[in-house]
VEXMIBA-252250 format. One line per field, with one value per residue: residue number from 0; x, y, z of N, C-alpha, C, CB in turn. Coordinates in Angstrom, 1 decimal. Glycine has a CB too. Layout:
BEGIN
n: c(NUM ...);
n.east: c(X ...);
n.north: c(Y ...);
n.up: c(Z ...);
ca.east: c(X ...);
ca.north: c(Y ...);
ca.up: c(Z ...);
c.east: c(X ...);
c.north: c(Y ...);
c.up: c(Z ...);
cb.east: c(X ...);
cb.north: c(Y ...);
cb.up: c(Z ...);
// end
This chain:
BEGIN
n: c(0 1 2 3 4 5 6 7 8 9 10 11 12 13 14 15 16 17 18 19 20 21 22 23 24 25 26 27 28 29 30 31 32 33 34 35 36 37 38 39 40 41 42 43 44 45 46 47 48 49 50 51 52 53 54 55 56 57 58 59 60 61 62 63 64 65 66 67 68 69 70 71 72 73 74 75 76 77 78 79 80 81 82 83 84 85 86 87 88 89 90 91 92 93 94 95 96 97 98 99 100 101 102 103 104 105 106 107 108 109 110 111 112 113 114 115 116 117 118 119 120 121 122 123 124 125 126 127 128 129 130 131 132 133 134 135 136 137 138 139 140 141 142 143 144 145);
n.east: c(0.7 2.2 2.9 0.5 -0.3 1.9 2.2 -0.5 0.1 1.8 0.3 -1.6 0.2 1.4 -1.2 -1.5 0.5 0.2 -2.3 -1.7 0.9 -0.1 -3.4 -4.4 -2.3 -2.8 -5.3 -5.8 -4.4 -5.3 -7.9 -10.3 -10.7 -13.4 -14.0 -11.9 -12.3 -14.5 -14.3 -12.2 -13.9 -15.6 -13.7 -12.2 -13.9 -14.1 -11.7 -10.7 -12.3 -12.0 -9.2 -10.0 -11.2 -8.8 -7.2 -8.5 -8.6 -5.4 -5.1 -6.9 -5.5 -3.1 -3.0 -3.7 -1.2 1.7 3.0 3.6 4.6 3.3 0.4 -0.5 0.0 -1.0 -3.8 -3.8 -4.0 -6.3 -8.0 -7.2 -7.8 -10.6 -11.4 -10.3 -12.3 -14.5 -15.2 -13.3 -13.1 -16.0 -16.0 -14.0 -15.2 -17.5 -16.0 -14.6 -16.9 -17.8 -15.9 -16.2 -18.2 -19.6 -17.9 -14.4 -12.9 -14.2 -14.7 -16.3 -15.3 -12.5 -12.5 -13.1 -11.3 -9.1 -10.2 -10.2 -7.7 -6.4 -7.7 -7.2 -4.8 -4.4 -5.5 -3.8 -1.4 -2.3 -2.5 -0.1 1.3 0.1 1.1 3.8 3.6 3.0 5.0 6.7 5.8 6.9 8.9 9.6 8.6 9.8 12.1 11.8 10.8 12.6);
n.north: c(-1.1 1.0 2.1 2.6 4.7 6.6 7.3 8.0 10.9 11.8 12.5 14.3 16.7 17.2 18.0 20.1 21.8 22.7 23.9 25.9 27.1 27.3 26.9 29.2 31.8 32.1 32.3 35.1 36.2 36.1 37.1 39.0 41.4 41.2 38.7 37.1 36.5 35.4 33.3 31.9 31.9 30.1 27.7 27.2 26.3 23.5 22.6 22.0 20.5 18.1 18.0 16.9 15.0 12.9 13.0 12.0 9.3 8.7 8.9 6.6 4.7 5.2 3.7 1.4 0.3 -0.5 1.4 4.5 8.2 8.8 8.4 10.4 13.0 12.4 12.0 14.9 16.4 15.9 17.0 19.9 20.5 20.1 22.3 24.2 24.2 24.2 26.1 28.0 29.3 30.4 32.1 34.0 35.0 35.9 38.5 39.2 40.0 41.9 44.0 44.9 46.2 49.3 52.4 51.8 53.4 53.5 52.7 49.9 49.2 48.7 47.0 44.8 44.4 43.9 41.4 40.0 39.7 38.5 36.1 34.7 34.4 32.4 30.2 30.2 29.5 26.6 25.3 25.6 24.1 21.5 21.0 20.5 18.7 16.6 16.1 15.6 13.2 12.0 11.8 10.3 8.0 6.8 5.8 3.3 1.6 0.5);
n.up: c(-0.1 0.2 -2.1 -3.4 -1.8 -2.2 -4.9 -4.9 -3.5 -5.2 -7.6 -6.2 -5.3 -7.9 -9.2 -7.6 -7.5 -10.6 -10.7 -9.2 -10.6 -13.5 -13.9 -11.9 -12.7 -15.8 -15.8 -14.8 -16.3 -18.6 -18.5 -18.2 -14.9 -13.6 -15.2 -14.5 -11.7 -11.5 -12.4 -10.7 -8.6 -9.3 -9.5 -7.0 -4.8 -6.4 -6.9 -4.2 -3.0 -4.5 -3.9 -1.3 -1.7 -2.9 -0.9 1.2 0.0 0.2 2.9 3.7 1.9 3.4 6.5 5.9 5.2 6.5 9.6 9.3 9.3 6.8 7.3 9.0 7.9 5.8 6.5 7.8 5.7 4.2 5.8 5.9 3.2 3.0 5.4 3.9 1.3 2.7 4.7 4.8 2.1 1.5 3.7 2.6 -0.2 1.0 2.2 0.3 -1.5 0.1 0.4 -2.0 -2.2 -2.8 -1.7 -1.6 0.0 2.6 6.1 6.6 4.4 4.5 6.7 5.7 3.6 5.3 6.5 4.6 3.7 6.0 6.0 3.1 3.1 5.3 4.1 1.5 2.8 4.5 1.8 0.8 3.2 2.7 0.4 0.6 2.9 1.0 -0.6 1.8 2.1 -0.2 -0.2 1.8 1.3 -0.7 -0.9 0.5 -1.4 -2.6);
ca.east: c(0.0 3.1 2.8 -0.7 0.2 3.4 1.7 -1.6 0.2 2.5 -0.7 -1.8 1.1 1.3 -2.5 -2.0 1.2 -0.5 -3.3 -0.9 1.6 -1.1 -4.5 -4.9 -1.9 -3.3 -7.0 -5.8 -3.5 -6.2 -9.1 -10.4 -10.6 -14.5 -14.5 -11.4 -13.0 -16.1 -13.9 -11.7 -14.7 -16.0 -12.6 -11.8 -14.3 -13.9 -10.5 -10.4 -13.4 -11.3 -8.2 -10.6 -11.1 -7.8 -6.3 -9.1 -8.0 -4.6 -5.5 -6.9 -4.7 -1.8 -3.9 -3.8 0.5 2.7 2.4 4.6 4.2 2.4 -0.9 -0.9 0.4 -2.6 -5.1 -4.1 -4.1 -7.7 -8.8 -7.2 -9.1 -12.2 -11.5 -10.6 -13.6 -16.2 -15.0 -12.5 -13.9 -17.2 -15.6 -12.8 -15.7 -18.3 -15.1 -14.4 -18.1 -17.9 -14.6 -16.4 -19.7 -19.7 -17.1 -13.8 -12.0 -15.3 -14.4 -16.4 -14.5 -11.3 -12.3 -13.7 -10.3 -7.8 -10.0 -10.0 -6.1 -6.1 -8.4 -6.8 -3.2 -4.3 -6.0 -2.6 -0.9 -2.4 -2.6 1.5 1.8 -0.6 2.2 4.8 3.2 2.9 6.3 7.5 5.6 6.9 10.7 9.8 7.8 9.9 13.2 11.1 10.2 13.6);
ca.north: c(-0.3 2.6 2.1 3.5 6.1 7.5 7.7 9.5 12.0 11.9 12.8 15.7 17.3 17.4 19.1 21.4 23.0 22.7 25.1 27.2 27.7 27.2 27.8 30.7 33.0 32.0 33.1 36.3 37.0 36.1 37.1 40.7 40.9 40.3 37.0 35.7 36.7 34.5 31.3 31.4 31.2 28.5 26.5 27.0 25.1 22.4 22.3 21.9 18.9 17.3 17.5 16.5 13.0 12.3 13.4 10.7 8.1 8.5 8.4 4.8 3.5 4.9 3.2 0.0 -0.3 -0.5 2.4 5.7 9.3 9.0 8.5 11.7 14.0 12.5 12.5 16.2 17.2 15.7 18.1 21.3 20.4 20.3 23.2 25.4 24.0 24.3 27.3 29.7 29.7 30.9 33.4 34.6 35.3 37.0 39.1 39.8 40.9 43.4 44.9 45.4 46.8 50.6 52.9 51.1 53.8 53.2 51.7 48.7 48.3 48.5 45.8 43.4 44.1 43.7 40.1 38.9 39.3 37.0 34.7 34.3 34.0 31.1 29.3 29.8 28.9 25.3 24.6 25.2 22.8 20.5 20.5 20.4 17.4 15.8 16.1 15.0 11.5 11.3 11.7 9.3 6.8 6.2 5.1 1.8 0.6 -0.5);
ca.up: c(-0.1 0.1 -3.5 -3.6 -1.2 -2.5 -6.2 -4.7 -2.9 -6.3 -8.4 -5.5 -5.7 -9.7 -9.6 -6.6 -8.4 -11.7 -10.4 -8.9 -11.3 -14.9 -14.3 -11.4 -13.3 -16.9 -15.9 -14.2 -17.2 -20.0 -18.5 -17.4 -13.3 -13.0 -15.5 -13.8 -10.3 -11.5 -12.7 -9.6 -7.3 -9.3 -9.8 -6.2 -4.0 -6.7 -6.3 -2.3 -2.9 -5.1 -3.2 -0.2 -1.8 -3.4 0.2 1.7 -0.7 0.1 4.0 3.7 1.6 4.7 6.8 4.8 5.0 7.8 10.1 8.8 8.9 5.8 7.9 9.7 6.7 4.8 7.3 8.3 4.0 3.5 6.8 5.4 2.0 4.3 5.6 3.0 0.7 3.5 6.0 4.0 0.9 1.5 4.4 1.7 -0.8 1.4 2.5 -0.9 -2.0 1.1 -0.2 -3.3 -2.5 -2.1 -1.2 -1.0 1.3 4.0 7.0 6.5 2.8 5.1 7.6 5.0 3.2 6.1 7.0 3.1 3.4 6.7 5.5 2.2 3.8 5.9 3.1 1.3 4.3 4.0 0.7 1.1 4.0 1.8 -0.7 1.8 2.9 -0.1 -1.0 2.6 1.4 -1.5 0.5 3.0 0.8 -2.4 -0.4 1.0 -2.5 -3.3);
c.east: c(1.1 2.9 1.8 -0.6 1.1 2.7 0.1 -0.9 0.9 1.4 -1.3 -1.0 1.6 0.2 -2.4 -1.0 0.6 -1.3 -2.7 0.0 0.9 -2.4 -4.2 -4.0 -2.6 -4.4 -7.0 -5.0 -4.8 -7.5 -9.4 -11.1 -12.3 -15.0 -13.5 -11.9 -14.1 -15.4 -13.0 -12.6 -15.4 -15.2 -12.0 -12.3 -14.3 -12.6 -10.5 -11.4 -12.3 -10.3 -8.8 -10.2 -10.1 -7.0 -6.9 -8.5 -6.5 -4.5 -5.3 -5.9 -3.3 -1.8 -4.0 -2.1 0.7 2.7 4.1 3.8 3.0 1.0 -0.9 -0.8 -0.7 -3.9 -5.2 -4.5 -5.4 -8.4 -9.0 -7.7 -10.3 -12.3 -11.7 -11.8 -14.7 -16.3 -14.3 -12.9 -15.1 -16.9 -14.9 -14.2 -17.0 -17.2 -14.8 -16.0 -18.3 -17.0 -15.3 -17.9 -19.3 -18.2 -15.6 -12.9 -12.7 -14.5 -14.8 -16.2 -13.0 -10.6 -12.1 -12.5 -9.5 -8.5 -10.0 -8.5 -5.9 -6.6 -7.8 -5.6 -3.2 -4.7 -4.7 -1.7 -1.0 -2.5 -0.6 1.8 1.0 0.6 3.1 4.6 3.2 4.5 7.4 7.0 6.1 8.6 10.9 9.4 9.1 11.2 12.8 10.8 11.4 13.6);
c.north: c(1.4 2.5 3.0 4.8 6.9 8.2 8.6 11.1 12.7 13.1 14.3 16.3 18.0 18.4 20.5 22.5 23.2 23.9 25.8 27.9 28.1 28.0 29.3 32.1 33.3 32.7 34.4 37.4 37.3 36.5 38.5 40.3 40.3 39.0 36.4 35.7 35.1 33.3 31.1 31.0 30.0 27.4 26.2 26.0 23.5 21.7 21.6 20.8 18.1 16.5 17.1 14.9 12.4 12.6 12.0 9.4 7.5 8.7 7.5 4.1 3.7 4.1 1.9 -0.3 0.1 1.4 3.4 6.9 10.0 9.4 9.8 12.8 13.7 13.3 14.6 17.3 16.9 16.9 19.3 21.4 20.7 21.8 24.5 25.3 24.8 25.5 28.0 30.1 30.6 32.3 34.7 35.5 36.2 38.4 39.9 40.7 42.4 44.4 45.7 46.3 48.2 51.3 52.2 51.9 54.1 52.3 50.5 48.0 47.6 47.3 44.7 43.4 43.5 42.2 39.4 38.5 38.2 36.2 33.9 34.0 32.7 30.0 29.1 28.6 27.5 24.6 24.3 24.3 21.7 20.0 20.4 19.0 16.1 15.2 15.9 13.7 11.2 11.1 10.8 8.3 6.1 5.6 3.5 1.2 -0.3 -2.0);
c.up: c(0.3 -1.2 -3.7 -3.5 -1.6 -4.0 -5.9 -4.2 -3.9 -7.1 -7.7 -5.8 -7.1 -9.4 -8.9 -7.4 -9.7 -11.6 -9.9 -9.8 -13.0 -14.7 -13.4 -12.3 -15.0 -16.8 -15.7 -15.5 -18.8 -19.8 -18.0 -15.8 -13.1 -13.6 -14.8 -12.3 -10.5 -11.7 -11.7 -8.2 -7.9 -9.6 -8.3 -5.4 -4.8 -6.6 -5.3 -2.2 -3.4 -4.3 -2.0 -0.6 -2.7 -2.2 1.2 1.1 0.0 1.6 4.4 3.4 2.8 5.8 6.8 5.1 6.5 8.3 10.0 9.0 8.0 6.3 8.5 9.0 5.9 5.0 7.3 6.4 4.1 4.5 6.2 4.0 2.4 4.4 4.4 2.3 1.3 4.4 5.4 3.3 1.2 2.4 3.6 0.7 -0.1 1.9 1.1 -1.4 -1.1 0.5 -1.7 -3.5 -1.8 -2.3 -0.6 0.1 2.8 4.6 7.4 5.2 3.5 5.7 7.1 4.0 4.1 6.4 6.2 3.2 4.8 6.2 3.9 2.3 4.6 5.1 2.1 2.2 4.0 3.2 0.7 1.7 3.2 0.9 0.1 2.0 2.0 -0.7 0.1 2.4 0.2 -1.0 1.3 2.2 -0.5 -2.0 -0.2 0.0 -2.9 -2.7);
cb.east: c(-1.1 4.9 2.5 -1.6 0.6 5.3 1.4 -2.9 0.8 2.7 -1.8 -1.8 1.8 0.8 -4.0 -1.7 2.8 -1.3 -4.5 0.0 2.9 -1.7 -6.0 -4.5 -0.2 -3.5 -8.1 -5.0 -1.8 -6.3 -9.7 -11.7 -10.2 -15.6 -14.6 -9.6 -14.1 -17.5 -12.9 -10.8 -16.0 -17.0 -11.3 -11.7 -15.8 -14.4 -9.8 -11.0 -15.3 -10.7 -7.2 -12.2 -12.7 -7.3 -6.5 -10.6 -7.8 -4.0 -6.3 -7.7 -4.1 -1.5 -4.6 -4.3 1.9 4.9 1.5 5.0 5.2 2.4 -1.2 -0.1 1.8 -3.3 -4.6 -2.3 -3.1 -8.5 -8.1 -5.7 -9.3 -11.9 -10.6 -9.5 -13.8 -16.6 -14.3 -11.2 -14.4 -18.4 -14.6 -11.5 -15.7 -19.3 -14.2 -13.9 -19.6 -17.3 -13.0 -16.4 -21.3 -20.2 -17.7 -13.2 -11.1 -17.0 -14.4 -17.4 -13.9 -11.3 -13.1 -15.4 -9.9 -7.4 -10.7 -10.3 -4.8 -6.3 -10.2 -7.0 -2.7 -5.1 -7.3 -2.1 -1.7 -2.9 -3.6 2.2 1.4 -2.1 2.6 4.5 2.2 2.0 6.5 7.5 4.2 6.4 11.2 9.0 5.8 10.0 13.8 9.9 9.6 15.0);
cb.north: c(-0.9 2.9 0.8 3.2 6.2 6.1 6.1 9.0 11.9 10.3 11.4 15.9 16.6 15.9 18.5 21.3 22.7 21.5 25.0 27.1 26.7 25.6 26.9 30.9 32.6 30.9 32.8 36.1 35.7 34.6 35.9 42.0 42.4 41.0 36.2 35.7 38.5 35.0 30.8 32.5 32.3 28.3 27.1 27.8 25.5 22.4 23.1 23.6 18.7 17.8 18.3 17.0 12.3 12.9 15.3 10.8 8.7 9.0 8.3 4.1 3.5 6.1 3.6 0.4 0.7 -1.2 1.9 5.5 9.6 8.0 7.4 12.0 13.8 11.1 11.8 16.7 16.6 14.0 18.4 21.9 18.9 19.5 23.1 25.7 22.7 22.9 27.0 29.9 28.5 29.8 33.0 32.9 34.2 36.4 38.1 38.5 39.9 43.3 43.5 44.1 45.8 50.4 53.5 50.4 55.1 52.5 52.0 48.4 49.7 49.4 45.4 43.5 45.0 45.0 39.6 39.7 41.0 36.7 35.2 34.9 35.0 31.1 29.9 31.0 29.4 25.1 25.6 26.1 22.9 21.2 21.4 21.3 17.5 16.8 17.3 15.5 11.1 12.1 13.0 9.5 7.4 7.5 5.8 1.8 1.5 0.1);
cb.up: c(0.9 0.8 -4.2 -2.8 -0.3 -2.9 -7.3 -3.2 -1.6 -6.9 -8.4 -4.3 -5.2 -10.9 -9.1 -4.6 -8.8 -12.0 -9.6 -7.9 -11.2 -15.2 -13.9 -9.6 -13.3 -17.2 -14.9 -12.5 -17.6 -20.8 -17.7 -18.5 -11.8 -13.0 -17.3 -13.8 -10.2 -13.0 -14.4 -9.3 -6.6 -10.2 -11.0 -5.9 -3.5 -7.6 -5.9 -1.0 -4.0 -6.1 -3.0 0.0 -2.4 -4.9 0.9 1.4 -2.3 -0.7 4.2 3.1 -0.3 5.6 6.4 2.5 3.5 7.1 11.9 7.1 8.5 5.0 8.9 10.8 5.9 4.7 9.3 9.5 2.3 3.6 8.1 5.4 1.4 6.5 6.2 2.0 0.7 4.8 7.5 3.4 0.2 2.1 5.5 0.6 -1.4 2.8 3.1 -1.8 -1.7 2.9 -0.7 -4.4 -1.8 -0.4 -0.4 -1.9 0.8 3.7 7.6 7.0 1.0 5.8 8.3 4.3 2.7 7.7 7.8 1.4 3.4 8.0 5.3 1.5 4.9 7.0 2.3 1.4 5.8 4.3 -0.9 1.7 5.8 0.9 -2.0 3.0 3.2 -1.2 -1.6 3.9 1.2 -3.2 1.3 4.4 0.0 -4.1 1.0 1.9 -3.9 -3.0);
// end
C-alpha cells in the first residue's frame, strides 16, 4: 500500500502545482478581472473538494500500509482541504463581496479587506503546507520501495 499512497501524493502534488503555476496565473492574465474572479470562485471550491477526495484516498491507503508518518500527513491534508473548501472559501468570498460593495475607502470596506487578507493568507498557508506534506510523503516513502 505504500506504492498507492506514494502515487496518490505524487498526483496530488502535481495537480496542486499545476493549479498554482498554470491555471490561476492564466486566468488572471487572459481574462478581465470580473471574469477571472468569477472563474476562480467557481474553480476553487471544486479544487478543494477534489483534493479532499484524493487526500482521503491517500489516508485510507496509508492506514492499510505499515505505520508511517504518511498516515498523519494524509489525514491532515484531507482536513485542510475540507477547511479550505467548506470554511475558508465561503468566508473569503463574503469578505471580497463586502470589499467591492460601495466605497473602497469606507471603514467597512477596509475592515473587509483586512479580514479578506488574513483569511486568504490562511488558505494559502494551508495549501502550501499540503504541498509540503505531499512532498514529504514522497521523500519518505520512495526509498522504501527498493
